[in-house]
C-alpha positions as semicolon CSV with decimal commas, in nm:
position;residue;x (nm);y (nm);z (nm)
1;X;7,457;15,673;6,225
2;X;7,601;15,430;6,415
3;X;7,453;15,462;6,641
4;X;7,092;15,395;6,565
5;X;7,271;15,119;6,347
6;X;7,405;14,951;6,611
7;X;7,107;15,007;6,873
8;X;6,834;14,831;6,671
9;X;7,082;14,579;6,611
10;X;7,128;14,502;7,010
11;X;6,758;14,533;7,051
12;X;6,695;14,246;6,821
13;X;6,849;14,053;7,063
14;X;6,714;13,778;7,223
15;X;6,775;13,439;7,457
16;X;6,690;13,100;7,333
17;X;6,361;13,102;7,505
18;X;6,234;13,381;7,288
19;X;6,374;13,271;6,995
20;X;5,978;13,060;6,978
21;X;5,829;13,436;6,910
22;X;5,997;13,360;6,553
23;X;5,908;13,184;6,265
24;X;5,929;12,772;6,265
25;X;5,794;12,734;5,948
26;X;6,053;12,531;5,756
27;X;6,188;12,788;5,440
28;X;6,296;12,617;5,107
29;X;6,685;12,703;5,090
30;X;6,838;12,709;4,801
31;X;7,190;12,648;4,934
32;X;7,377;12,520;5,253
33;X;7,247;12,767;5,537
34;X;7,609;12,675;5,740
35;X;7,799;12,823;5,474
36;X;7,964;13,020;5,668
37;X;8,092;12,795;5,902
38;X;8,111;12,794;6,275
39;X;8,268;12,955;6,539
40;X;8,345;12,966;6,968
41;X;8,484;13,257;7,105
42;X;8,532;13,459;7,437
43;X;8,577;13,096;7,643
44;X;8,507;13,145;8,074
45;X;8,542;12,926;8,291
46;X;8,192;12,779;8,266
47;X;8,122;12,855;7,887
48;X;8,175;13,082;7,582
49;X;8,012;13,191;7,256
50;X;7,894;13,001;6,967
51;X;7,827;13,192;6,654
52;X;7,666;13,094;6,276
53;X;7,517;13,334;6,054
54;X;7,234;13,132;5,867
55;X;7,252;13,226;5,491
56;X;6,919;13,201;5,251
57;X;6,636;13,348;5,453
58;X;6,478;13,663;5,489
59;X;6,338;13,684;5,752
60;X;6,418;13,629;6,191
61;X;6,402;13,212;6,192
62;X;6,471;13,045;6,538
63;X;6,793;12,820;6,480
64;X;6,834;12,487;6,749
65;X;7,217;12,426;6,874
66;X;7,384;12,117;7,076
67;X;7,660;12,119;7,315
68;X;7,822;11,722;7,389
69;X;8,082;11,608;7,612
70;X;8,183;11,372;7,286
71;X;8,206;11,443;6,931
72;X;7,884;11,167;6,864
73;X;7,678;11,382;7,075
74;X;7,630;11,097;7,287
75;X;7,645;11,316;7,537
76;X;7,456;11,644;7,470
77;X;7,479;11,879;7,822
78;X;7,350;12,181;7,652
79;X;7,063;12,259;7,440
80;X;6,823;12,538;7,311
81;X;6,713;12,781;7,018
82;X;6,839;13,107;6,913
83;X;6,782;13,363;6,708
84;X;6,887;13,420;6,342
85;X;6,823;13,808;6,315
86;X;6,704;13,881;5,962
87;X;6,839;14,298;6,078
88;X;7,164;14,129;6,155
89;X;7,268;13,916;5,827
90;X;7,088;13,599;5,995
91;X;7,353;13,630;6,257
92;X;7,334;13,385;6,569
93;X;7,508;13,477;6,913
94;X;7,425;13,188;7,202
95;X;7,647;13,218;7,575
96;X;7,666;12,922;7,665
97;X;7,691;12,877;8,059
98;X;7,710;12,611;8,352
99;X;7,981;12,386;8,206
100;X;8,271;12,234;8,359
101;X;8,584;12,430;8,370
102;X;8,928;12,323;8,152
103;X;8,768;12,056;7,932
104;X;8,655;12,011;7,607
105;X;8,289;12,034;7,436
106;X;8,138;11,941;7,050
107;X;7,867;12,184;6,954
108;X;7,636;12,264;6,606
109;X;7,369;12,399;6,461
110;X;7,020;12,268;6,303
111;X;6,801;12,434;6,054
112;X;6,516;12,308;5,786
113;X;6,647;11,987;5,898
114;X;7,051;12,056;5,799
115;X;7,312;12,009;6,063
116;X;7,603;12,237;6,020
117;X;7,951;12,076;6,022
118;X;8,080;12,010;6,430
119;X;8,328;12,247;6,604
120;X;8,535;12,178;6,914
121;X;8,561;12,462;7,189
122;X;8,691;12,460;7,552
123;X;8,602;12,572;7,888
124;X;8,890;12,798;8,093
125;X;9,040;12,572;8,326
126;X;9,042;12,764;8,675
127;X;9,384;12,671;8,792
128;X;9,652;12,536;8,519
129;X;9,974;12,459;8,532
130;X;9,970;12,502;8,129
131;X;9,846;12,755;7,911
132;X;9,861;12,781;7,517
133;X;9,766;13,043;7,366
134;X;9,828;13,130;6,967
135;X;9,887;13,481;6,835
136;X;9,774;13,580;6,529
137;X;9,704;13,948;6,298
138;X;9,678;14,096;5,948
139;X;9,536;13,836;5,676
140;X;9,469;13,970;5,317
141;X;9,263;13,765;5,096
142;X;9,452;13,881;4,841
143;X;9,816;13,862;4,891
144;X;9,881;13,490;5,069
145;X;9,694;13,170;5,148
146;X;9,582;13,120;5,543
147;X;9,741;12,803;5,523
148;X;9,901;12,847;5,889
149;X;9,597;12,767;6,033
150;X;9,643;12,451;5,965
151;X;9,989;12,428;6,159
152;X;9,801;12,642;6,445
153;X;9,535;12,397;6,423
154;X;9,821;12,136;6,480
155;X;9,929;12,323;6,747
156;X;9,638;12,265;6,973
157;X;9,626;12,597;7,171
158;X;9,354;12,673;7,453
159;X;9,270;12,993;7,224
160;X;9,379;13,228;6,972
161;X;9,428;13,614;7,013
162;X;9,324;13,775;6,729
163;X;9,455;14,144;6,754
164;X;9,297;14,282;6,415
165;X;9,273;14,357;6,072
166;X;9,089;14,002;6,032
167;X;8,946;14,178;5,660
168;X;9,105;14,394;5,442
169;X;8,877;14,716;5,303
170;X;9,103;14,731;5,012
171;X;9,385;14,608;4,780
172;X;9,746;14,762;4,853
173;X;10,043;14,730;4,761
174;X;10,282;14,521;4,461
175;X;10,349;14,214;4,394
176;X;10,171;13,866;4,332
177;X;9,845;13,823;4,443
178;X;9,652;13,480;4,492
179;X;9,318;13,564;4,455
180;X;9,124;13,882;4,415
181;X;8,847;14,045;4,651
182;X;8,628;14,075;4,335
183;X;8,469;14,425;4,441
184;X;8,536;14,717;4,526
185;X;8,625;14,877;4,835
186;X;8,307;14,787;5,089
187;X;8,111;15,119;5,239
188;X;7,789;14,998;5,280
189;X;7,658;14,744;5,537
190;X;7,613;14,438;5,241
191;X;7,940;14,540;5,087
192;X;8,092;14,459;5,461
193;X;7,920;14,156;5,502
194;X;8,004;13,999;5,162
195;X;8,345;14,079;5,233
196;X;8,327;13,880;5,582
197;X;8,136;13,614;5,359
198;X;8,429;13,580;5,147
199;X;8,665;13,528;5,435
200;X;8,482;13,301;5,586
201;X;8,505;13,062;5,249
202;X;8,854;12,989;5,312
203;X;8,864;12,655;5,382
204;X;9,126;12,718;5,647
205;X;9,053;12,963;5,841
206;X;8,693;12,819;5,830
207;X;8,861;12,510;6,018
208;X;9,016;12,716;6,242
209;X;8,727;12,908;6,375
210;X;8,531;12,521;6,409
211;X;8,858;12,374;6,593
212;X;8,954;12,668;6,817
213;X;8,786;12,951;7,078
214;X;8,857;13,296;6,902
215;X;8,984;13,605;7,122
216;X;8,931;13,896;6,890
217;X;8,966;14,258;6,896
218;X;8,995;14,510;6,559
219;X;9,265;14,773;6,401
220;X;9,173;14,939;6,112
221;X;9,100;14,749;5,824
222;X;8,783;14,645;5,929
223;X;8,697;14,973;5,878
224;X;8,918;15,204;5,715
225;X;9,293;15,220;5,676
226;X;9,432;15,416;5,926
227;X;9,105;15,543;6,063
228;X;9,114;15,715;6,432
229;X;8,772;15,699;6,604
230;X;8,529;15,888;6,457
231;X;8,771;16,035;6,161
232;X;8,870;15,935;5,836
233;X;9,137;15,863;5,640
234;X;9,020;15,789;5,262
235;X;8,635;15,887;5,366
236;X;8,732;16,244;5,471
237;X;8,347;16,406;5,488
238;X;8,279;16,282;5,868
239;X;7,885;16,200;5,780
240;X;7,985;15,959;5,539
241;X;8,278;15,803;5,734
242;X;8,015;15,780;6,071
243;X;7,787;15,568;5,776
244;X;8,065;15,390;5,657
245;X;8,174;15,255;6,029
246;X;7,896;15,207;6,137
247;X;7,833;14,953;5,935
248;X;8,171;14,802;5,930
249;X;8,116;14,765;6,275
250;X;7,746;14,596;6,182
251;X;7,928;14,323;5,995
252;X;8,233;14,280;6,230
253;X;8,015;14,204;6,492
254;X;7,793;13,969;6,300
255;X;8,068;13,756;6,221
256;X;8,267;13,694;6,494
257;X;8,193;13,495;6,867
258;X;8,159;13,798;7,081
259;X;7,971;13,791;7,378
260;X;7,649;13,981;7,226
261;X;7,618;14,214;7,581
262;X;7,931;14,402;7,496
263;X;7,708;14,564;7,150
264;X;7,598;14,831;7,338
265;X;7,289;15,068;7,235
266;X;7,491;15,359;7,178
267;X;7,646;15,211;6,893
268;X;7,975;15,122;7,112
269;X;8,130;14,761;7,035
270;X;8,329;14,708;7,360
271;X;8,611;14,539;7,288
272;X;8,854;14,551;7,564
273;X;8,775;14,269;7,831
274;X;8,991;14,051;7,982
275;X;9,040;13,628;8,123
276;X;9,154;13,426;8,312
277;X;9,363;13,126;8,350
278;X;9,352;13,117;8,760
279;X;9,686;13,210;8,899
280;X;9,878;13,141;8,577
281;X;9,806;13,355;8,342
282;X;9,577;13,672;8,247
283;X;9,464;13,819;7,921
284;X;9,413;14,186;7,883
285;X;9,275;14,223;7,525
286;X;9,255;14,611;7,452
287;X;9,148;14,808;7,163
288;X;9,338;15,057;7,002
289;X;9,133;15,206;6,719
290;X;8,762;15,340;6,875
291;X;8,862;15,544;7,114
292;X;9,193;15,727;6,999
293;X;9,298;16,049;6,967
294;X;9,361;16,176;6,621
295;X;9,669;16,146;6,473
296;X;9,946;16,390;6,602
297;X;10,059;16,688;6,337
298;X;9,800;16,604;6,084
299;X;9,658;16,774;5,794
300;X;9,370;16,825;5,551
301;X;9,587;16,700;5,313
302;X;9,812;16,459;5,512
303;X;9,593;16,204;5,685
304;X;9,647;15,898;5,848
305;X;9,969;15,750;5,962
306;X;10,323;15,950;5,872
307;X;10,688;15,989;5,948
308;X;10,658;16,303;6,108
309;X;10,977;16,480;6,269
310;X;10,989;16,755;6,531
311;X;10,633;16,689;6,622
312;X;10,598;16,792;6,951
313;X;10,225;16,693;6,946
314;X;10,355;16,362;6,977
315;X;10,392;16,411;7,334
316;X;10,064;16,561;7,401
317;X;9,947;16,466;7,732
318;X;9,591;16,424;7,710
319;X;9,617;16,212;7,373
320;X;9,507;15,860;7,405
321;X;9,543;15,530;7,197
322;X;9,291;15,406;7,426
323;X;9,051;15,630;7,567
324;X;8,951;15,729;7,923
325;X;8,753;15,482;8,041
326;X;8,974;15,210;7,882
327;X;9,286;15,345;8,068
328;X;9,125;15,352;8,409
329;X;9,022;14,976;8,365
330;X;9,305;14,847;8,207
331;X;9,476;15,012;8,516
332;X;9,247;14,873;8,816
333;X;9,290;14,553;8,653
334;X;9,620;14,529;8,654
335;X;9,629;14,675;9,041
336;X;9,380;14,404;9,118
337;X;9,643;14,111;8,928
338;X;9,687;13,782;9,072
339;X;9,837;13,637;8,796
340;X;10,206;13,442;8,765
341;X;10,198;13,647;8,362
342;X;10,026;13,940;8,292
343;X;9,959;13,920;7,866
344;X;9,827;14,258;7,737
345;X;9,739;14,218;7,420
346;X;9,652;14,510;7,193
347;X;9,722;14,541;6,781
348;X;10,069;14,757;6,719
349;X;10,426;14,810;6,815
350;X;10,450;14,919;7,148
351;X;10,818;14,987;7,187
352;X;11,014;15,323;7,082
353;X;11,077;15,280;6,742
354;X;11,400;15,504;6,667
355;X;11,425;15,576;6,267
356;X;11,655;15,614;5,918
357;X;11,564;15,990;5,965
358;X;11,633;16,078;6,315
359;X;11,569;16,047;6,664
360;X;11,312;16,312;6,647
361;X;11,089;16,114;6,380
362;X;10,831;15,924;6,511
363;X;10,567;15,668;6,259
364;X;10,262;15,897;6,384
365;X;10,013;15,540;6,356
366;X;10,180;15,336;6,630
367;X;10,232;15,364;6,982
368;X;10,542;15,609;6,868
369;X;10,284;15,921;6,790
370;X;10,115;15,900;7,166
371;X;10,422;15,889;7,401
372;X;10,245;16,025;7,687
373;X;9,967;15,730;7,667
374;X;10,252;15,492;7,642
375;X;10,399;15,650;7,974
376;X;10,056;15,587;8,149
377;X;10,070;15,252;8,028
378;X;10,394;15,161;8,129
379;X;10,295;15,364;8,480
380;X;10,041;15,072;8,483
381;X;10,246;14,742;8,401
382;X;10,446;14,920;8,696
383;X;10,174;14,844;8,975
384;X;10,288;14,563;9,243
385;X;10,074;14,347;9,166
386;X;10,214;14,285;8,823
387;X;10,501;14,004;8,850
388;X;10,566;13,927;8,486
389;X;10,436;14,191;8,230
390;X;10,442;14,047;7,820
391;X;10,309;14,298;7,561
392;X;10,125;14,138;7,266
393;X;10,068;14,304;6,925
394;X;10,045;14,299;6,559
395;X;9,993;14,514;6,260
396;X;10,317;14,535;6,130
397;X;10,341;14,239;5,979
398;X;10,696;14,172;6,026
399;X;10,845;13,949;6,343
400;X;10,937;14,148;6,715
401;X;11,080;14,075;7,038
402;X;11,179;14,408;7,208
403;X;11,289;14,474;7,564
404;X;10,993;14,725;7,706
405;X;11,223;14,945;7,841
406;X;11,119;15,231;8,125
407;X;11,293;15,538;7,917
408;X;11,389;15,398;7,547
409;X;11,586;15,755;7,548
410;X;11,831;15,597;7,828
411;X;11,917;15,204;7,634
412;X;12,018;15,148;7,992
413;X;11,713;15,196;8,171
414;X;11,544;14,904;8,326
415;X;11,355;14,656;8,107
416;X;11,037;14,638;8,294
417;X;10,815;14,384;8,030
418;X;10,878;14,197;7,717
419;X;10,672;14,275;7,394
420;X;10,546;14,013;7,125
421;X;10,483;14,100;6,777
422;X;10,308;13,862;6,527
423;X;10,419;13,890;6,156
424;X;10,128;13,896;5,915
425;X;9,933;13,561;5,898
426;X;9,917;13,607;5,524
427;X;10,051;14,020;5,378
428;X;10,370;14,130;5,223
429;X;10,598;14,248;5,492
430;X;10,656;14,586;5,613
431;X;10,842;14,849;5,439
432;X;11,215;14,729;5,421
433;X;11,323;15,102;5,455
434;X;11,164;15,169;5,822
435;X;11,222;14,832;5,956
436;X;11,566;14,715;5,812
437;X;11,755;14,962;5,986
438;X;11,595;14,861;6,335
439;X;11,788;14,680;6,496
440;X;12,114;14,881;6,481
441;X;11,880;15,186;6,565
442;X;11,702;15,038;6,850
443;X;11,953;14,854;7,144
444;X;11,630;14,723;7,247
445;X;11,500;14,520;6,997
446;X;11,608;14,151;7,048
447;X;11,488;14,008;6,707
448;X;11,345;14,138;6,420
449;X;11,191;13,972;6,089
450;X;11,098;14,142;5,803
451;X;11,142;13,873;5,550
452;X;10,842;13,581;5,648
453;X;10,439;13,553;5,715
454;X;10,313;13,344;6,036
455;X;10,214;13,364;6,364
456;X;10,319;13,301;6,722
457;X;10,283;13,031;6,983
458;X;10,332;13,109;7,352
459;X;10,364;12,784;7,597
460;X;10,319;12,907;7,918
461;X;10,419;12,772;8,239
462;X;10,460;12,906;8,639
463;X;10,838;12,960;8,565
464;X;10,836;13,041;8,195
465;X;10,682;13,173;7,887
466;X;10,821;13,012;7,590
467;X;10,798;13,225;7,253
468;X;10,800;13,043;6,913
469;X;10,770;13,270;6,582
470;X;10,622;13,000;6,342
471;X;10,654;13,152;5,948
472;X;10,503;12,966;5,677
473;X;10,750;12,852;5,362
474;X;10,523;13,037;5,095
475;X;10,235;13,271;5,094
476;X;10,124;13,198;4,716
477;X;10,113;12,774;4,803
478;X;9,818;12,668;4,909
479;X;9,939;12,371;5,036
480;X;10,254;12,536;5,198
481;X;10,363;12,434;5,561
482;X;10,467;12,639;5,851
483;X;10,795;12,579;6,085
484;X;10,966;12,695;6,389
485;X;11,147;13,013;6,247
486;X;11,307;13,115;6,638
487;X;11,224;13,035;6,968
488;X;11,284;13,270;7,257
489;X;11,122;13,214;7,652
490;X;11,102;13,470;7,931
491;X;11,187;13,330;8,283
492;X;10,953;13,447;8,574
493;X;11,044;13,702;8,755
494;X;11,318;13,847;8,489
495;X;11,224;14,077;8,289
496;X;11,338;14,072;7,871
497;X;11,332;13,739;7,618
498;X;11,664;13,528;7,625
499;X;11,710;13,318;7,294
């Protein structure tokens, strides 16, 4: 089911020139065709991906697009027409190439006499001396306003790294909600499309997409909480889960500025990919959900992430978070690394987390459930070409800065990298019973905050990676402002963060 649904979607993609074969007659619209906004992503030195989704049409249509050097579109440098396929919900993905490196551009779309808002994006500089990146994760529609994006826009990062839980499929937890999904959990393609469309009506999220290029990957809530590869949790029946995952994957692609070449005929969306800012920094974006081994010590009546004690399966040599192909890709990319800073960007907590339940306890849905896979990742980071490795993550709804140890069982062992984990952008924080004692139980944890939501700003130069943990003042106030919660830095050649 998954392969068939996404293979059909992939086959329907056409480049701008082929769009002339579809209907050009102006339809009679009853609403703004660009009500879900516009976005850019996957930047490169010579271009980027542009996205929109056209509403109000029931057939394939052609959409015009333009890219200019100025906001008034007096100097248009690229234009064309792209397909908004009805089988893809009217989604448009345009791969723009042939532009100048390291400069801003402006873009918009035209359809049926309507012009979209103007977006701003940028190409990657080939040899910059500075780089600013925003790291964000976990935005629950019901649990908080997305006001942190206003601060993010003001910080003007060169790109946004969104590492998962872009949408949530369900309501959960105690506490005040600021708004409601208004519908049950999504299970069909139309359901997931509607959930993504709801998110795109948020003013702050829409403004961020229009102002900044996004580099995205998913975690679990884009499909179903704690799923791994082809195994569901709430959806235990494998056939039903395959249908649900196929629907969720297609809807995710339809709403993200992802290179359409990453939608493969077999049903895979290959989200692991690298971005290079010359000799300064590289970003290796990983996918820790699509190819992962089953959870250790799982049972039919106890699926998903669990706190395990004495589970020998957490050390399974063959277990993987990334899958064999992605592991080889990461090892190869780091072996040939040329940048001063190597940012390995993934979804969750990488460092060992010793729990109050005992030294043999492990939470199975993070890297602690896959310790052999973590050791292989550490081997990849230890290759001679990797000078300053930094691990980035999200998922756990709290801010962390950790020393990544070569052997977490020995606190005195070498620190080989720094880990930076962003809190939720808009959701309630992680379980205090687990995270409250973490600093006393884990000497490699340098900073932990489990009371604030927000995001992380990274300011990178050849000599230093500066970390600014930015927290919103209130999740329940739509006009909430953000402030700096803590600042740390990593100096080139000296692994480990300093205050």
